All heavy atoms as TSV, in Angstrom:
chain	resi	resn	atom	element	x	y	z
A	1	MET	N	N	-30.019	-35.378	6.871
A	1	MET	CA	C	-28.648	-35.782	6.833
A	1	MET	C	C	-27.839	-34.937	7.841
A	1	MET	O	O	-27.970	-33.710	7.844
A	1	MET	CB	C	-28.076	-35.587	5.417
A	1	MET	CG	C	-26.642	-35.989	5.309
A	1	MET	SD	S	-26.096	-36.082	3.611
A	1	MET	CE	C	-25.424	-34.468	3.431
A	2	LYS	N	N	-27.042	-35.624	8.619
A	2	LYS	CA	C	-26.260	-34.953	9.650
A	2	LYS	C	C	-24.809	-34.804	9.190
A	2	LYS	O	O	-24.223	-35.773	8.712
A	2	LYS	CB	C	-26.345	-35.723	10.959
A	2	LYS	CG	C	-25.643	-35.055	12.092
A	2	LYS	CD	C	-25.803	-35.876	13.355
A	2	LYS	CE	C	-25.012	-35.193	14.453
A	2	LYS	NZ	N	-25.014	-35.973	15.678
A	3	ILE	N	N	-24.271	-33.603	9.277
A	3	ILE	CA	C	-22.889	-33.373	8.898
A	3	ILE	C	C	-22.030	-33.450	10.171
A	3	ILE	O	O	-22.327	-32.820	11.180
A	3	ILE	CB	C	-22.694	-31.993	8.240
A	3	ILE	CG1	C	-23.539	-31.931	6.995
A	3	ILE	CG2	C	-21.255	-31.744	7.913
A	3	ILE	CD1	C	-23.497	-30.591	6.288
A	4	SER	N	N	-20.978	-34.216	10.084
A	4	SER	CA	C	-20.115	-34.419	11.280
A	4	SER	C	C	-19.264	-33.164	11.527
A	4	SER	O	O	-19.004	-32.345	10.619
A	4	SER	CB	C	-19.217	-35.633	11.112
A	4	SER	OG	O	-18.274	-35.396	10.116
A	5	SER	N	N	-18.808	-33.037	12.730
A	5	SER	CA	C	-17.957	-31.898	13.070
A	5	SER	C	C	-16.631	-31.967	12.386
A	5	SER	O	O	-16.005	-30.947	12.093
A	5	SER	CB	C	-17.750	-31.807	14.590
A	5	SER	OG	O	-17.113	-32.967	15.084
A	6	LYS	N	N	-16.177	-33.175	12.065
A	6	LYS	CA	C	-14.907	-33.345	11.318
A	6	LYS	C	C	-15.054	-32.778	9.901
A	6	LYS	O	O	-14.151	-32.121	9.386
A	6	LYS	CB	C	-14.510	-34.808	11.302
A	6	LYS	CG	C	-13.111	-35.035	10.788
A	6	LYS	CD	C	-12.719	-36.510	10.959
A	6	LYS	CE	C	-11.277	-36.699	10.575
A	6	LYS	NZ	N	-10.849	-38.064	10.718
A	7	ALA	N	N	-16.191	-33.032	9.272
A	7	ALA	CA	C	-16.421	-32.524	7.917
A	7	ALA	C	C	-16.523	-31.002	7.918
A	7	ALA	O	O	-15.986	-30.338	7.036
A	7	ALA	CB	C	-17.704	-33.122	7.341
A	8	ILE	N	N	-17.128	-30.459	8.938
A	8	ILE	CA	C	-17.213	-28.986	9.055
A	8	ILE	C	C	-15.830	-28.390	9.243
A	8	ILE	O	O	-15.483	-27.359	8.652
A	8	ILE	CB	C	-18.149	-28.590	10.187
A	8	ILE	CG1	C	-19.605	-28.992	9.832
A	8	ILE	CG2	C	-18.070	-27.118	10.482
A	8	ILE	CD1	C	-20.594	-28.788	10.943
A	9	SER	N	N	-14.995	-29.062	10.034
A	9	SER	CA	C	-13.608	-28.588	10.247
A	9	SER	C	C	-12.839	-28.585	8.938
A	9	SER	O	O	-12.093	-27.640	8.641
A	9	SER	CB	C	-12.910	-29.456	11.278
A	9	SER	OG	O	-13.552	-29.384	12.516
A	10	TRP	N	N	-13.009	-29.660	8.141
A	10	TRP	CA	C	-12.290	-29.725	6.868
A	10	TRP	C	C	-12.786	-28.650	5.908
A	10	TRP	O	O	-11.994	-28.039	5.195
A	10	TRP	CB	C	-12.485	-31.109	6.242
A	10	TRP	CG	C	-11.528	-32.124	6.802
A	10	TRP	CD1	C	-11.841	-33.099	7.709
A	10	TRP	CD2	C	-10.140	-32.250	6.534
A	10	TRP	NE1	N	-10.731	-33.832	8.008
A	10	TRP	CE2	C	-9.653	-33.324	7.300
A	10	TRP	CE3	C	-9.262	-31.570	5.722
A	10	TRP	CZ2	C	-8.313	-33.705	7.279
A	10	TRP	CZ3	C	-7.905	-31.964	5.712
A	10	TRP	CH2	C	-7.455	-33.018	6.470
A	11	MET	N	N	-14.068	-28.391	5.891
A	11	MET	CA	C	-14.606	-27.344	5.024
A	11	MET	C	C	-14.124	-25.981	5.429
A	11	MET	O	O	-13.740	-25.123	4.613
A	11	MET	CB	C	-16.121	-27.379	5.001
A	11	MET	CG	C	-16.687	-28.516	4.216
A	11	MET	SD	S	-18.467	-28.394	4.075
A	11	MET	CE	C	-18.970	-29.481	5.427
A	12	ALA	N	N	-14.061	-25.717	6.748
A	12	ALA	CA	C	-13.571	-24.449	7.236
A	12	ALA	C	C	-12.081	-24.278	6.903
A	12	ALA	O	O	-11.644	-23.183	6.531
A	12	ALA	CB	C	-13.760	-24.346	8.755
A	13	ALA	N	N	-11.307	-25.335	7.013
A	13	ALA	CA	C	-9.881	-25.252	6.667
A	13	ALA	C	C	-9.703	-24.953	5.182
A	13	ALA	O	O	-8.848	-24.166	4.783
A	13	ALA	CB	C	-9.188	-26.555	7.061
A	14	ALA	N	N	-10.498	-25.602	4.340
A	14	ALA	CA	C	-10.409	-25.396	2.902
A	14	ALA	C	C	-10.762	-23.948	2.527
A	14	ALA	O	O	-10.098	-23.311	1.718
A	14	ALA	CB	C	-11.334	-26.369	2.153
A	15	LEU	N	N	-11.805	-23.404	3.164
A	15	LEU	CA	C	-12.184	-22.025	2.875
A	15	LEU	C	C	-11.104	-21.035	3.363
A	15	LEU	O	O	-10.812	-20.057	2.730
A	15	LEU	CB	C	-13.521	-21.686	3.545
A	15	LEU	CG	C	-14.732	-22.270	2.857
A	15	LEU	CD1	C	-15.982	-22.024	3.703
A	15	LEU	CD2	C	-14.891	-21.667	1.486
A	16	THR	N	N	-10.523	-21.346	4.520
A	16	THR	CA	C	-9.460	-20.483	5.068
A	16	THR	C	C	-8.255	-20.437	4.148
A	16	THR	O	O	-7.663	-19.396	3.944
A	16	THR	CB	C	-9.037	-20.987	6.476
A	16	THR	OG1	O	-10.192	-21.043	7.297
A	16	THR	CG2	C	-8.006	-20.081	7.061
A	17	LEU	N	N	-7.929	-21.553	3.527
A	17	LEU	CA	C	-6.796	-21.598	2.623
A	17	LEU	C	C	-7.144	-20.998	1.269
A	17	LEU	O	O	-6.256	-20.478	0.591
A	17	LEU	CB	C	-6.316	-23.043	2.423
A	17	LEU	CG	C	-5.693	-23.675	3.683
A	17	LEU	CD1	C	-5.390	-25.161	3.409
A	17	LEU	CD2	C	-4.431	-22.940	4.096
A	18	ALA	N	N	-8.380	-21.035	0.859
A	18	ALA	CA	C	-8.772	-20.521	-0.466
A	18	ALA	C	C	-8.918	-18.988	-0.468
A	18	ALA	O	O	-8.688	-18.368	-1.485
A	18	ALA	CB	C	-10.056	-21.150	-0.910
A	19	LEU	N	N	-9.289	-18.394	0.631
A	19	LEU	CA	C	-9.533	-16.943	0.627
A	19	LEU	C	C	-8.279	-16.098	0.347
A	19	LEU	O	O	-8.360	-15.192	-0.452
A	19	LEU	CB	C	-10.157	-16.545	1.969
A	19	LEU	CG	C	-11.634	-16.964	2.130
A	19	LEU	CD1	C	-12.140	-16.575	3.510
A	19	LEU	CD2	C	-12.498	-16.336	1.075
A	20	PRO	N	N	-7.139	-16.364	0.968
A	20	PRO	CA	C	-5.973	-15.509	0.668
A	20	PRO	C	C	-5.515	-15.589	-0.786
A	20	PRO	O	O	-5.009	-14.633	-1.319
A	20	PRO	CB	C	-4.892	-16.057	1.596
A	20	PRO	CG	C	-5.602	-16.745	2.675
A	20	PRO	CD	C	-6.863	-17.251	2.070
A	21	ALA	N	N	-5.750	-16.698	-1.449
A	21	ALA	CA	C	-5.331	-16.822	-2.852
A	21	ALA	C	C	-6.103	-15.836	-3.740
A	21	ALA	O	O	-5.555	-15.308	-4.708
A	21	ALA	CB	C	-5.526	-18.235	-3.316
A	22	THR	N	N	-7.378	-15.594	-3.418
A	22	THR	CA	C	-8.133	-14.672	-4.260
A	22	THR	C	C	-7.754	-13.216	-3.957
A	22	THR	O	O	-7.802	-12.383	-4.834
A	22	THR	CB	C	-9.631	-14.828	-4.009
A	22	THR	OG1	O	-9.932	-14.635	-2.627
A	22	THR	CG2	C	-10.097	-16.229	-4.427
A	23	GLN	N	N	-7.335	-12.915	-2.748
A	23	GLN	CA	C	-6.952	-11.553	-2.403
A	23	GLN	C	C	-5.576	-11.210	-2.959
A	23	GLN	O	O	-5.291	-10.062	-3.232
A	23	GLN	CB	C	-6.977	-11.375	-0.902
A	23	GLN	CG	C	-8.358	-11.474	-0.302
A	23	GLN	CD	C	-8.349	-11.419	1.188
A	23	GLN	OE1	O	-7.279	-11.401	1.806
A	23	GLN	NE2	N	-9.510	-11.421	1.796
A	24	ALA	N	N	-4.710	-12.183	-3.148
A	24	ALA	CA	C	-3.343	-11.916	-3.612
A	24	ALA	C	C	-3.352	-11.353	-5.026
A	24	ALA	O	O	-2.505	-10.567	-5.397
A	24	ALA	CB	C	-2.511	-13.174	-3.523
A	25	ARG	N	N	-4.312	-11.738	-5.835
A	25	ARG	CA	C	-4.364	-11.234	-7.215
A	25	ARG	C	C	-4.751	-9.795	-7.270
A	25	ARG	O	O	-4.455	-9.094	-8.239
A	25	ARG	CB	C	-5.344	-12.053	-8.024
A	25	ARG	CG	C	-4.853	-13.457	-8.331
A	25	ARG	CD	C	-5.755	-14.116	-9.319
A	25	ARG	NE	N	-7.051	-14.328	-8.685
A	25	ARG	CZ	C	-8.108	-14.801	-9.319
A	25	ARG	NH1	N	-8.042	-15.121	-10.576
A	25	ARG	NH2	N	-9.259	-14.950	-8.666
A	26	ALA	N	N	-5.409	-9.296	-6.257
A	26	ALA	CA	C	-5.873	-7.907	-6.269
A	26	ALA	C	C	-4.778	-6.944	-5.839
A	26	ALA	O	O	-4.953	-5.737	-5.943
A	26	ALA	CB	C	-7.070	-7.757	-5.361
A	27	GLN	N	N	-3.659	-7.429	-5.360
A	27	GLN	CA	C	-2.597	-6.565	-4.896
A	27	GLN	C	C	-1.861	-5.961	-6.070
A	27	GLN	O	O	-1.720	-6.546	-7.139
A	27	GLN	CB	C	-1.616	-7.315	-4.029
A	27	GLN	CG	C	-2.235	-7.815	-2.760
A	27	GLN	CD	C	-1.257	-8.671	-1.949
A	27	GLN	OE1	O	-0.218	-9.018	-2.426
A	27	GLN	NE2	N	-1.654	-8.977	-0.724
A	28	THR	N	N	-1.332	-4.740	-5.854
A	28	THR	CA	C	-0.588	-4.076	-6.898
A	28	THR	C	C	0.896	-4.468	-6.765
A	28	THR	O	O	1.313	-5.029	-5.797
A	28	THR	CB	C	-0.738	-2.544	-6.752
A	28	THR	OG1	O	-0.231	-2.174	-5.497
A	28	THR	CG2	C	-2.160	-2.137	-6.942
A	29	ASN	N	N	1.648	-4.091	-7.799
A	29	ASN	CA	C	3.097	-4.345	-7.736
A	29	ASN	C	C	3.728	-3.461	-6.715
A	29	ASN	O	O	3.388	-2.300	-6.537
A	29	ASN	CB	C	3.709	-4.080	-9.126
A	29	ASN	CG	C	3.220	-5.090	-10.134
A	29	ASN	OD1	O	2.946	-6.232	-9.798
A	29	ASN	ND2	N	3.048	-4.649	-11.369
A	30	TRP	N	N	4.687	-4.024	-6.025
A	30	TRP	CA	C	5.355	-3.287	-4.955
A	30	TRP	C	C	6.816	-3.137	-5.292
A	30	TRP	O	O	7.387	-4.062	-5.784
A	30	TRP	CB	C	5.209	-4.030	-3.625
A	30	TRP	CG	C	5.611	-3.243	-2.467
A	30	TRP	CD1	C	4.881	-2.346	-1.785
A	30	TRP	CD2	C	6.881	-3.242	-1.828
A	30	TRP	NE1	N	5.600	-1.800	-0.732
A	30	TRP	CE2	C	6.849	-2.328	-0.771
A	30	TRP	CE3	C	8.067	-3.920	-2.071
A	30	TRP	CZ2	C	7.926	-2.093	0.062
A	30	TRP	CZ3	C	9.141	-3.667	-1.238
A	30	TRP	CH2	C	9.041	-2.778	-0.194
A	31	PRO	N	N	7.451	-2.070	-5.085
A	31	PRO	CA	C	6.982	-0.773	-4.614
A	31	PRO	C	C	6.551	0.093	-5.785
A	31	PRO	O	O	7.208	0.171	-6.783
A	31	PRO	CB	C	8.211	-0.202	-3.950
A	31	PRO	CG	C	9.380	-0.737	-4.690
A	31	PRO	CD	C	8.945	-2.150	-5.098
A	32	GLU	N	N	5.407	0.746	-5.625
A	32	GLU	CA	C	4.934	1.675	-6.630
A	32	GLU	C	C	5.479	3.087	-6.380
A	32	GLU	O	O	5.571	3.865	-7.294
A	32	GLU	CB	C	3.416	1.719	-6.649
A	32	GLU	CG	C	2.789	0.528	-7.319
A	32	GLU	CD	C	1.311	0.727	-7.534
A	32	GLU	OE1	O	0.754	1.712	-7.031
A	32	GLU	OE2	O	0.724	-0.122	-8.211
A	33	GLN	N	N	5.793	3.391	-5.159
A	33	GLN	CA	C	6.318	4.697	-4.783
A	33	GLN	C	C	7.737	4.509	-4.232
A	33	GLN	O	O	8.095	3.408	-3.850
A	33	GLN	CB	C	5.425	5.368	-3.760
A	33	GLN	CG	C	4.023	5.619	-4.238
A	33	GLN	CD	C	3.167	6.223	-3.145
A	33	GLN	OE1	O	3.528	6.273	-1.987
A	33	GLN	NE2	N	1.972	6.674	-3.515
A	34	PRO	N	N	8.515	5.556	-4.176
A	34	PRO	CA	C	9.856	5.448	-3.611
A	34	PRO	C	C	9.802	4.956	-2.173
A	34	PRO	O	O	8.929	5.339	-1.391
A	34	PRO	CB	C	10.399	6.860	-3.661
A	34	PRO	CG	C	9.600	7.543	-4.728
A	34	PRO	CD	C	8.250	6.900	-4.684
A	35	VAL	N	N	10.735	4.106	-1.830
A	35	VAL	CA	C	10.837	3.565	-0.475
A	35	VAL	C	C	11.892	4.364	0.270
A	35	VAL	O	O	12.996	4.569	-0.242
A	35	VAL	CB	C	11.220	2.080	-0.513
A	35	VAL	CG1	C	11.439	1.542	0.897
A	35	VAL	CG2	C	10.185	1.282	-1.260
A	36	ARG	N	N	11.571	4.831	1.437
A	36	ARG	CA	C	12.520	5.607	2.251
A	36	ARG	C	C	12.999	4.776	3.408
A	36	ARG	O	O	12.215	4.087	4.061
A	36	ARG	CB	C	11.852	6.879	2.785
A	36	ARG	CG	C	11.496	7.849	1.716
A	36	ARG	CD	C	10.933	9.103	2.330
A	36	ARG	NE	N	10.487	9.984	1.280
A	36	ARG	CZ	C	10.267	11.255	1.466
A	36	ARG	NH1	N	10.415	11.784	2.667
A	36	ARG	NH2	N	9.887	12.004	0.487
A	37	ILE	N	N	14.275	4.868	3.662
A	37	ILE	CA	C	14.869	4.189	4.829
A	37	ILE	C	C	15.244	5.299	5.806
A	37	ILE	O	O	16.097	6.128	5.506
A	37	ILE	CB	C	16.106	3.354	4.413
A	37	ILE	CG1	C	15.716	2.296	3.397
A	37	ILE	CG2	C	16.728	2.739	5.652
A	37	ILE	CD1	C	16.883	1.538	2.837
A	38	LEU	N	N	14.612	5.259	6.955
A	38	LEU	CA	C	14.897	6.283	7.980
A	38	LEU	C	C	15.873	5.712	8.991
A	38	LEU	O	O	15.624	4.650	9.585
A	38	LEU	CB	C	13.605	6.685	8.691
A	38	LEU	CG	C	12.521	7.251	7.777
A	38	LEU	CD1	C	11.262	7.554	8.575
A	38	LEU	CD2	C	12.996	8.505	7.058
A	39	VAL	N	N	16.967	6.388	9.151
A	39	VAL	CA	C	18.003	5.973	10.112
A	39	VAL	C	C	18.115	7.048	11.190
A	39	VAL	O	O	18.354	8.209	10.861
A	39	VAL	CB	C	19.369	5.753	9.409
A	39	VAL	CG1	C	20.424	5.305	10.350
A	39	VAL	CG2	C	19.229	4.791	8.251
A	40	GLY	N	N	17.988	6.635	12.415
A	40	GLY	CA	C	17.985	7.595	13.527
A	40	GLY	C	C	19.375	7.872	14.072
A	40	GLY	O	O	19.519	8.026	15.280
A	41	PHE	N	N	20.382	7.960	13.227
A	41	PHE	CA	C	21.723	8.208	13.657
A	41	PHE	C	C	22.344	9.288	12.783
A	41	PHE	O	O	21.870	9.571	11.690
A	41	PHE	CB	C	22.580	6.955	13.595
A	41	PHE	CG	C	22.167	5.872	14.559
A	41	PHE	CD1	C	21.282	4.888	14.187
A	41	PHE	CD2	C	22.675	5.870	15.832
A	41	PHE	CE1	C	20.878	3.906	15.058
A	41	PHE	CE2	C	22.283	4.894	16.737
A	41	PHE	CZ	C	21.372	3.902	16.345
A	42	THR	N	N	23.417	9.863	13.231
A	42	THR	CA	C	24.083	10.923	12.455
A	42	THR	C	C	24.808	10.315	11.234
A	42	THR	O	O	25.169	9.136	11.269
A	42	THR	CB	C	25.083	11.675	13.341
A	42	THR	OG1	O	26.042	10.748	13.844
A	42	THR	CG2	C	24.410	12.353	14.507
A	43	PRO	N	N	25.036	11.127	10.217
A	43	PRO	CA	C	25.723	10.620	9.023
A	43	PRO	C	C	27.165	10.210	9.366
A	43	PRO	O	O	27.850	10.822	10.146
A	43	PRO	CB	C	25.736	11.806	8.071
A	43	PRO	CG	C	24.609	12.681	8.526
A	43	PRO	CD	C	24.535	12.467	10.004
A	44	GLY	N	N	27.578	9.103	8.743
A	44	GLY	CA	C	28.954	8.663	8.879
A	44	GLY	C	C	29.174	7.574	9.930
A	44	GLY	O	O	30.247	6.996	10.001
A	45	VAL	N	N	28.158	7.268	10.730
A	45	VAL	CA	C	28.342	6.220	11.754
A	45	VAL	C	C	27.903	4.892	11.134
A	45	VAL	O	O	27.325	4.822	10.059
A	45	VAL	CB	C	27.541	6.535	13.028
A	45	VAL	CG1	C	28.073	7.781	13.707
A	45	VAL	CG2	C	26.070	6.686	12.748
A	46	ALA	N	N	28.191	3.796	11.823
A	46	ALA	CA	C	27.965	2.441	11.264
A	46	ALA	C	C	26.523	2.206	10.828
A	46	ALA	O	O	26.342	1.661	9.717
A	46	ALA	CB	C	28.391	1.400	12.301
A	47	PRO	N	N	25.498	2.565	11.589
A	47	PRO	CA	C	24.136	2.319	11.080
A	47	PRO	C	C	23.821	3.098	9.805
A	47	PRO	O	O	23.102	2.584	8.924
A	47	PRO	CB	C	23.235	2.787	12.226
A	47	PRO	CG	C	24.075	2.672	13.434
A	47	PRO	CD	C	25.458	3.017	12.969
A	48	ASP	N	N	24.358	4.284	9.657
A	48	ASP	CA	C	24.134	5.063	8.462
A	48	ASP	C	C	24.789	4.418	7.250
A	48	ASP	O	O	24.201	4.289	6.190
A	48	ASP	CB	C	24.691	6.495	8.661
A	48	ASP	CG	C	24.561	7.296	7.388
A	48	ASP	OD1	O	23.437	7.467	6.891
A	48	ASP	OD2	O	25.617	7.794	6.894
A	49	ILE	N	N	26.024	3.981	7.426
A	49	ILE	CA	C	26.760	3.339	6.321
A	49	ILE	C	C	26.070	2.027	5.938
A	49	ILE	O	O	25.911	1.715	4.755
A	49	ILE	CB	C	28.233	3.100	6.741
A	49	ILE	CG1	C	28.915	4.468	6.918
A	49	ILE	CG2	C	28.971	2.238	5.703
A	49	ILE	CD1	C	30.284	4.403	7.539
A	50	THR	N	N	25.649	1.256	6.947
A	50	THR	CA	C	24.968	-0.007	6.661
A	50	THR	C	C	23.667	0.226	5.916
A	50	THR	O	O	23.336	-0.495	4.960
A	50	THR	CB	C	24.676	-0.745	7.996
A	50	THR	OG1	O	25.894	-0.884	8.714
A	50	THR	CG2	C	24.066	-2.092	7.748
A	51	SER	N	N	22.894	1.234	6.306
A	51	SER	CA	C	21.615	1.495	5.629
A	51	SER	C	C	21.883	1.960	4.211
A	51	SER	O	O	21.097	1.622	3.298
A	51	SER	CB	C	20.819	2.528	6.392
A	51	SER	OG	O	21.511	3.761	6.432
A	52	ARG	N	N	22.952	2.691	3.952
A	52	ARG	CA	C	23.268	3.087	2.590
A	52	ARG	C	C	23.638	1.884	1.719
A	52	ARG	O	O	23.290	1.837	0.529
A	52	ARG	CB	C	24.393	4.133	2.572
A	52	ARG	CG	C	23.948	5.475	3.161
A	52	ARG	CD	C	25.134	6.421	3.283
A	52	ARG	NE	N	24.774	7.573	4.069
A	52	ARG	CZ	C	24.460	8.760	3.547
A	52	ARG	NH1	N	24.470	8.943	2.252
A	52	ARG	NH2	N	24.151	9.757	4.348
A	53	LEU	N	N	24.341	0.917	2.310
A	53	LEU	CA	C	24.692	-0.295	1.563
A	53	LEU	C	C	23.436	-1.088	1.248
A	53	LEU	O	O	23.283	-1.601	0.138
A	53	LEU	CB	C	25.686	-1.119	2.353
A	53	LEU	CG	C	27.084	-0.531	2.556
A	53	LEU	CD1	C	27.876	-1.384	3.520
A	53	LEU	CD2	C	27.777	-0.439	1.226
A	54	PHE	N	N	22.538	-1.194	2.225
A	54	PHE	CA	C	21.275	-1.894	1.974
A	54	PHE	C	C	20.457	-1.188	0.919
A	54	PHE	O	O	19.868	-1.819	0.042
A	54	PHE	CB	C	20.460	-2.011	3.265
A	54	PHE	CG	C	20.817	-3.173	4.127
A	54	PHE	CD1	C	21.307	-2.940	5.381
A	54	PHE	CD2	C	20.661	-4.443	3.688
A	54	PHE	CE1	C	21.651	-4.013	6.210
A	54	PHE	CE2	C	21.004	-5.531	4.469
A	54	PHE	CZ	C	21.494	-5.310	5.756
A	55	ALA	N	N	20.454	0.133	0.942
A	55	ALA	CA	C	19.685	0.905	-0.070
A	55	ALA	C	C	20.214	0.641	-1.449
A	55	ALA	O	O	19.429	0.500	-2.428
A	55	ALA	CB	C	19.739	2.384	0.260
A	56	ASP	N	N	21.545	0.550	-1.618
A	56	ASP	CA	C	22.098	0.257	-2.940
A	56	ASP	C	C	21.707	-1.119	-3.400
A	56	ASP	O	O	21.372	-1.338	-4.584
A	56	ASP	CB	C	23.625	0.359	-2.878
A	56	ASP	CG	C	24.103	1.808	-2.761
A	56	ASP	OD1	O	23.332	2.725	-3.068
A	56	ASP	OD2	O	25.261	2.004	-2.312
A	57	LYS	N	N	21.709	-2.092	-2.507
A	57	LYS	CA	C	21.351	-3.472	-2.861
A	57	LYS	C	C	19.872	-3.578	-3.205
A	57	LYS	O	O	19.494	-4.258	-4.174
A	57	LYS	CB	C	21.694	-4.448	-1.709
A	57	LYS	CG	C	23.149	-4.557	-1.425
A	57	LYS	CD	C	23.913	-5.171	-2.576
A	57	LYS	CE	C	25.356	-5.306	-2.210
A	57	LYS	NZ	N	26.140	-5.908	-3.290
A	58	PHE	N	N	19.029	-2.878	-2.433
A	58	PHE	CA	C	17.594	-2.881	-2.727
A	58	PHE	C	C	17.333	-2.235	-4.093
A	58	PHE	O	O	16.542	-2.738	-4.892
A	58	PHE	CB	C	16.796	-2.138	-1.673
A	58	PHE	CG	C	16.690	-2.880	-0.358
A	58	PHE	CD1	C	16.699	-2.170	0.819
A	58	PHE	CD2	C	16.545	-4.229	-0.316
A	58	PHE	CE1	C	16.575	-2.832	2.045
A	58	PHE	CE2	C	16.395	-4.924	0.877
A	58	PHE	CZ	C	16.441	-4.204	2.062
A	59	SER	N	N	17.998	-1.115	-4.372
A	59	SER	CA	C	17.796	-0.458	-5.662
A	59	SER	C	C	18.175	-1.381	-6.841
A	59	SER	O	O	17.474	-1.460	-7.828
A	59	SER	CB	C	18.634	0.827	-5.730
A	59	SER	OG	O	18.179	1.745	-4.800
A	60	ALA	N	N	19.295	-2.064	-6.667
A	60	ALA	CA	C	19.751	-2.977	-7.735
A	60	ALA	C	C	18.796	-4.138	-7.898
A	60	ALA	O	O	18.451	-4.546	-9.017
A	60	ALA	CB	C	21.167	-3.474	-7.431
A	61	ALA	N	N	18.312	-4.691	-6.784
A	61	ALA	CA	C	17.407	-5.857	-6.843
A	61	ALA	C	C	16.063	-5.460	-7.437
A	61	ALA	O	O	15.487	-6.165	-8.261
A	61	ALA	CB	C	17.231	-6.449	-5.466
A	62	TRP	N	N	15.512	-4.316	-7.029
A	62	TRP	CA	C	14.215	-3.932	-7.503
A	62	TRP	C	C	14.263	-3.390	-8.943
A	62	TRP	O	O	13.306	-3.492	-9.676
A	62	TRP	CB	C	13.582	-2.866	-6.598
A	62	TRP	CG	C	13.166	-3.477	-5.274
A	62	TRP	CD1	C	12.857	-4.751	-5.023
A	62	TRP	CD2	C	13.044	-2.783	-4.046
A	62	TRP	NE1	N	12.533	-4.932	-3.696
A	62	TRP	CE2	C	12.617	-3.738	-3.081
A	62	TRP	CE3	C	13.193	-1.471	-3.644
A	62	TRP	CZ2	C	12.392	-3.388	-1.769
A	62	TRP	CZ3	C	12.947	-1.126	-2.325
A	62	TRP	CH2	C	12.558	-2.092	-1.379
A	63	ALA	N	N	15.387	-2.845	-9.365
A	63	ALA	CA	C	15.513	-2.337	-10.723
A	63	ALA	C	C	15.634	-3.482	-11.704
A	63	ALA	O	O	15.196	-3.386	-12.857
A	63	ALA	CB	C	16.698	-1.417	-10.854
A	64	SER	N	N	16.218	-4.625	-11.295
A	64	SER	CA	C	16.413	-5.730	-12.199
A	64	SER	C	C	15.180	-6.605	-12.357
A	64	SER	O	O	15.108	-7.427	-13.236
A	64	SER	CB	C	17.554	-6.614	-11.684
A	64	SER	OG	O	17.204	-7.228	-10.462
A	65	ARG	N	N	14.176	-6.392	-11.514
A	65	ARG	CA	C	12.956	-7.174	-11.600
A	65	ARG	C	C	12.103	-6.679	-12.776
A	65	ARG	O	O	12.016	-5.470	-13.021
A	65	ARG	CB	C	12.108	-7.080	-10.346
A	65	ARG	CG	C	12.593	-7.953	-9.284
A	65	ARG	CD	C	11.507	-8.125	-8.312
A	65	ARG	NE	N	11.922	-9.102	-7.307
A	65	ARG	CZ	C	11.387	-9.232	-6.144
A	65	ARG	NH1	N	10.434	-8.427	-5.763
A	65	ARG	NH2	N	11.810	-10.155	-5.321
A	66	SER	N	N	11.486	-7.592	-13.453
A	66	SER	CA	C	10.544	-7.200	-14.514
A	66	SER	C	C	9.153	-7.301	-13.952
A	66	SER	O	O	8.607	-8.379	-13.710
A	66	SER	CB	C	10.704	-8.130	-15.740
A	66	SER	OG	O	10.430	-9.447	-15.348
A	67	TRP	N	N	8.544	-6.177	-13.714
A	67	TRP	CA	C	7.186	-6.134	-13.143
A	67	TRP	C	C	6.195	-6.222	-14.263
A	67	TRP	O	O	6.208	-5.400	-15.190
A	67	TRP	CB	C	6.974	-4.829	-12.353
A	67	TRP	CG	C	7.926	-4.674	-11.245
A	67	TRP	CD1	C	9.017	-3.906	-11.194
A	67	TRP	CD2	C	7.863	-5.332	-9.975
A	67	TRP	NE1	N	9.670	-4.014	-9.989
A	67	TRP	CE2	C	8.965	-4.881	-9.212
A	67	TRP	CE3	C	7.015	-6.249	-9.398
A	67	TRP	CZ2	C	9.220	-5.320	-7.937
A	67	TRP	CZ3	C	7.241	-6.661	-8.103
A	67	TRP	CH2	C	8.339	-6.220	-7.429
A	68	SER	N	N	5.348	-7.194	-14.231
A	68	SER	CA	C	4.333	-7.314	-15.251
A	68	SER	C	C	3.006	-6.856	-14.699
A	68	SER	O	O	2.577	-7.286	-13.626
A	68	SER	CB	C	4.238	-8.798	-15.733
A	68	SER	OG	O	3.838	-9.606	-14.657
A	69	ARG	N	N	2.352	-5.982	-15.405
A	69	ARG	CA	C	1.032	-5.465	-14.994
A	69	ARG	C	C	0.015	-6.230	-15.802
A	69	ARG	O	O	-0.098	-6.092	-17.020
A	69	ARG	CB	C	0.915	-3.990	-15.241
A	69	ARG	CG	C	1.790	-3.194	-14.308
A	69	ARG	CD	C	1.527	-1.709	-14.540
A	69	ARG	NE	N	2.281	-0.959	-13.601
A	69	ARG	CZ	C	1.806	-0.389	-12.517
A	69	ARG	NH1	N	0.508	-0.504	-12.246
A	69	ARG	NH2	N	2.568	0.288	-11.693
A	70	THR	N	N	-0.789	-7.023	-15.073
A	70	THR	CA	C	-1.866	-7.762	-15.772
A	70	THR	C	C	-3.177	-7.454	-15.136
A	70	THR	O	O	-3.278	-6.996	-14.059
A	70	THR	CB	C	-1.594	-9.282	-15.743
A	70	THR	OG1	O	-1.473	-9.679	-14.368
A	70	THR	CG2	C	-0.368	-9.642	-16.520
């Protein structure tokens, strides 16, 4: 029995899509450790203030999530 190249392409595509799904379950919850935001500017300038605002929003968003460990 001869397998066509189209059938091989479909099987390769199916395997390619199936592999990442199995690896995603093995990942741990993120973030497990504190996240640091490094800003290469002096305190009080616009990038520093913006990064502090982002840090507050990230803290609020990540604190409100319920992480389930299964």
